N, C-alpha and C positions, 0 to 999 in steps of 0.2 A: 238444267239448261246451260248450254255453252254458247255464249254470244261471240260475235266477231267485232273487234275494235280496229278500225282503219284510221291510221294517223298519217297526215300528209303535211309537208312544209310548203309554204308559199311566201316568197320574199323573206320577210323578217318575223313571220308568225307561224303557228301550227294550228291545224284543225283536226277534228276527229268525227267519225261516224260510228254509231253502235247499231248493229243489225243482228237479227236472228232469222235463220232460214231465208236469207235474201231480202227480208223486209226491214227497212230502216226503222229503228225505234226512236232515235234522237241524234242530234249532231250539234256541233258548235265550232266556231273558228275564232281566230284572233287571239289565241292563247300563246303564252310566252315560251313554252317548252313541251317536250314529250311528257315529262312528269305531270305538268299541269293538265294535259289532255287525259292522261291515265286517271288522275284523281277525279276529274269531272265525269269521265266516262263511267267509272266504277260507282261513284256516288249515286248515279241515277238508275242503277240496275234494279230490277225487281227482285224480291226475296228468293225466287226460284232459280236465279242465276247462280251457278257455283264455280264457273270457270270462264275464261275468255281466250279466244284465239286472237293473237296480236299481230297486226300487219303495220309496217312502216314503209311508206313510199313504194307500195305495191309488192313488198317482199314480206312473207310470213316469218316471224321470228320464233313463234312457238305458241303452245297452248298452256296456260297457267291457271292453277286454282286461284280463286280470288284472294284466298288467305296468303298465298305466296306474293301476289302483287302488293297486297297491303303491307306485308313485312319487309319486302325487298324492292320497293318501287324504283329506287335509283338504279339498282342492278338490272331490273327488267327493262327499263328505258335504255340503259347502256347496251344491253344485249341486242335490242332492236336496232340501235344505231350501228353497232358492229356488224350484225348480220347483213344489213342493207349495204354497208360499205364493202363487205367482202363480195357480195353479188355484183356490185358496181365495178369492182376490180376485174372480174372475169367476164362481165357483160356490159362494157362501157356504153353501148348504144341502145340499151334496153329502153 
C-alpha cells in the first residue's frame, strides 16, 4: 500500500492529511513543522503501508519507502520544501 501525505502550511503552523485511493484516513493540524507532520502521519499508518507519496503545498516531492522517511526524515522534509520553492519560482501565481 502506498499512501498519500499532503502537508500544508497555514499562518504559523502545519497540517497534514493521509489518504489512500482518494479516501482520507486521518489528519491533524496545528503542528510546528513538516518533520512533526511526517512523524505523526507515519506513526498512524497501518502495517500494510510500505511507502508514501509526499505533497507539500500542492506540489509532489516524491514517493518514499517508509524506511527512507524513518532514516532520513529531515532530508525528506527539506526536499519537499525545496521542490515546492522551485515550483513557486517558475509558477509564482499557482
